[in-house]
N, C-alpha and C positions, 0 to 999 in steps of 0.2 A: 411677653415671651422673648427669651433671648434668641437671637439669630444664629448663634453658634452653640451647639450643645457640647458640653464638656464633661469629663470624667470626675468622679469622686471616689477615692479609695477608702474602704473601711478596714481598719485593723482588727485583729482578732480580739474578742472579749477577754478581759482579764490579763492583758499583757503585763508581765512583770519584769523585774530587773534581769532575770536570767534569759529572757527572750528579746530584750530591746536590741541588743547588737545585731542579731540575725534580721530582726524587723527592719532596722535602719538601713541595712545593706540592701535588702530586697525593695525597699521603698526607693532607695536612690536609683536602682536600676529601672523600676517601673515608671518614675518620673521622667526618665530619659526618653522612653519610647511612647508615652501617651501624654495628651494635653490635659494634665491633671489640674483641676481647679481647686480642689480640696482634699484633705486627708483628715479622716475622723479617727483619733487615737483613743482606743478604749482600754483604759488602764485598769489593772487590778488595784484594789484599794491598799494603801499603806498610809504612812504619815504624810504631812504636806511636804516636808523636805524631800522624801523619797520620790513623790510624784513629780515635784518640780524638777528633780534631777533627770527623770526619765523624759520629761518634755524638752529639757534643754539638749538632750541627745538627738532629738528628732527635728527640732525647729529649724536648725541650719539647713537640713536637707530640702525642707519644703520652701524656705526663703530663697535658696539658690535657684529654684525652678519657678518661682512665682506663684506656687500653690499655697492656700491658706491652711493652717494647722489648727484643728478644732478639737478640744480635749473633752472626753467623756469618762466618767467614773461613777457609775451608779451606786456602788456600795460605799462610796466615800462620804463621810458625814461632815467633813470640814468645808473650807471655803474653796470651792472649785475656781472661782473667778480669780482668786489670789494665785493659785497654782498656775493657771493659764498665763496670767500677766507676768508673774516672776519668771516663769519658764521660757518666755518669749513666744508663746502661742498667739494665735489671732482671735481666739474666742473659745466658747464652750458649747457643748452639745448636751442636751438633757433629754431623757426618755420619760414618757408619762409625766409631763411637767405639772408642778403645782405652783410654782412661783415665778412665772414668766415675766410678770410686770416688775417684780423686784429685780430680777436678773437684767432686764432691759434697762432699767435705770442705772445699773451698775456698769453694764457693759456699753460704754459710749466711745466717742472718738474713733469710730470705725471698727470697733471690735465686734466679732460676730457672735450671734446667738442663734443656735439652731435647735429644733425640737423634732422628736420622733416618738414612736411607740404609741401613737394615738389611734385608737381603733374605731372611732365613730366619725361621721362626717361633721356632726355638731362640734365635737371636740376639736377637730381640725380647723374649723372655721373660728372657734374661740381663740385658738392658739395664733392663728394668723392676724387676728385683730390686736394682738399685743405688741406688734411691731418686730417680730422675729425676722431673721434674715433668710431663713429657709425652713421648709417643712419636709421631713423625710418620711417617705412611705416605704415600708419593707425594712430588710435588715434582720439578722438572726436575733432571736431573744437571747439573753444571757445564758439561758440553759442550752443553747445551741439548736433550739427548734426554729425552723424557718416558718414565717407566716405564709398563708395561702397565697400562691402566686397570682391566681386569677384576681383575688381581691386587691392585691398590691397594684396590679396593672389597671384595674377599674378605678381605683382611687387616684392614681397618678394621672390617668386620662381626664377624669372629672376636674381634678385640681388645675391641671395645666391649661385646660380650655377656659376656665372661669376666672381664676384668681391671679393677681399680679405678683404676690409673693412667690419667689422661686420655689421649686420642689426638687428633691432629690429622690429619684425612683430607683430603688436597689434591687439588683439582680443577684439571687443566691445560686443561680445555675447559668450555665453559659447559654442555653437555649432561651432564657428570659430576656437577654440583652436586646435582641432585635425588636420584639414587641414593645419593650419599654422605650426604646428610641423613638418608635412611631407614635408614642403619646405626645411627644413635643416637650416633655419634661426638660427643664433647663439643665439639669445634671443627672447623669446615669451613674449610679452607685455600684461599685463592685465589691461583693463580699470577699473577705480575706482569702477564702479557699479557692477563689477564682484567679487570684493574681500573685499571692505571697510566694509561691514556689514555681511560678510559670510566668516569666515576664512576657513571653509571646502572647498570653491571653490578653494583655494590656493592648498590644498592638492590634489584635483582632478586634477587640472592642472599639478601639480608636477608628479602625476601618469602617465599622458599622456606623460610627458617627459621621462619616464622610469625609474624613481628611487625616493628614499627618499631624504629628505633634507640632505645636508652634516652636 
């Protein structure tokens, strides 16, 4: 377990070209007030060139603050690894994954592979055995529905206590942050609704982690 818990910021599902500028500005402000370890960029599907362009707009912000940029695009049927690599991101995130071993083979040289959306303990353990860099519990579904908060809390507590692979425990509401911190999860994820329009929320979450931004 990491001795220092850190934040992970989740972007809104389906982020498109129209929303990328406002997102980038909000992200820059958030990274200034919180110790952000990672940003999960959840993009709307388009062609590979369009996705790569969006990644390129966000990557410099995360690089300047030392945060990792991880790209997700559930509806994209092309090569997400290529998008992430060409756009300057640090890796990819996949929900309900089916091809983790293949992705792990392709994402080498320190590039990140994260997984989420796994709804059973058995599935979580199987994912952990593939060599992923983190497993995410919680986070809104693409249709905007939040998973059961108590289940997320229980899974994060179970995983953090037993397994070495880091986990991201995601809060969809402010009152969920404190209990998730108490699980000992290495990373506390904040859904976009918690931070995108309220940079002070990042500072409040940082305070619950027990320190100021590095």
